[in-house]
C-alpha positions in Angstrom: -0.1 0.2 0.2 1.5 3.5 -1.0 1.7 6.1 1.5 -0.4 9.7 0.7 2.3 12.1 1.7 0.2 15.7 1.4 2.3 18.8 1.8 0.2 20.8 4.0 -0.9 20.3 7.5 -3.7 17.7 8.6 -4.7 18.7 11.8 -6.5 16.7 14.3 -8.0 17.2 17.9 -9.9 15.2 20.4 -12.5 17.3 22.2 -14.8 16.0 25.4 -18.1 16.8 25.6 -20.8 15.6 28.4 -18.5 12.8 28.3 -18.7 11.8 25.3 -15.3 12.2 23.3 -15.6 13.5 19.4 -12.9 13.5 17.3 -12.5 16.2 14.6 -10.1 15.8 11.6 -9.6 18.9 8.8 -8.1 16.5 5.4 -6.7 19.0 3.2 -7.1 17.7 -0.5 -3.6 17.9 -2.5 -4.0 20.0 -5.4 -4.3 19.6 -9.1 -1.4 19.6 -11.9 -0.3 22.8 -13.4 1.2 21.3 -16.5 2.5 18.1 -17.5 6.1 17.8 -15.6 4.1 18.2 -12.5 3.0 14.7 -13.2 6.7 13.6 -13.8 9.0 11.3 -11.4 6.6 10.1 -8.9 4.5 14.2 -8.7 1.5 12.6 -9.9 1.2 10.5 -6.5 1.0 13.7 -4.6 -2.0 15.3 -7.1 -5.7 15.4 -7.0 -8.3 16.4 -8.7 -11.9 17.3 -6.7 -10.6 14.5 -4.3 -9.7 12.0 -7.0 -6.3 10.5 -7.0 -4.6 10.1 -10.2 -3.8 6.2 -10.3 -0.2 6.6 -12.4 1.7 9.1 -14.7 0.0 8.4 -17.9 -3.3 9.3 -15.9 -2.0 12.4 -14.4 -0.8 13.4 -17.6 -3.6 12.5 -19.4 -5.6 15.0 -17.3 -3.6 17.7 -18.1 -3.1 17.2 -22.0 -6.7 17.0 -22.6 -7.2 20.0 -20.7 -8.5 18.9 -17.5 -11.3 16.7 -19.3 -10.1 13.4 -18.9 -11.1 12.7 -15.4 -8.3 10.5 -13.1 -9.2 7.3 -12.5 -7.3 6.8 -9.1 -9.1 6.3 -6.1 -11.5 9.1 -3.6 -9.7 10.5 -0.8 -12.3 10.1 2.6 
């Protein structure tokens, strides 16, 4: 399983209200690629589009080359 490294901070907190523990998390979705070069040399692994990760480098390059119309085929960030 690949690790997803997000270049921004993910904040988590734990709060107790009336004896109940509630967890709060902020998940930052990686940005979309601005150009084909960002997809190369493993860059595609750290990019997404609307919460959908890229399946591989070709998926990322295709997304950029088609003017962002060929949507990523990877998993959704939840």
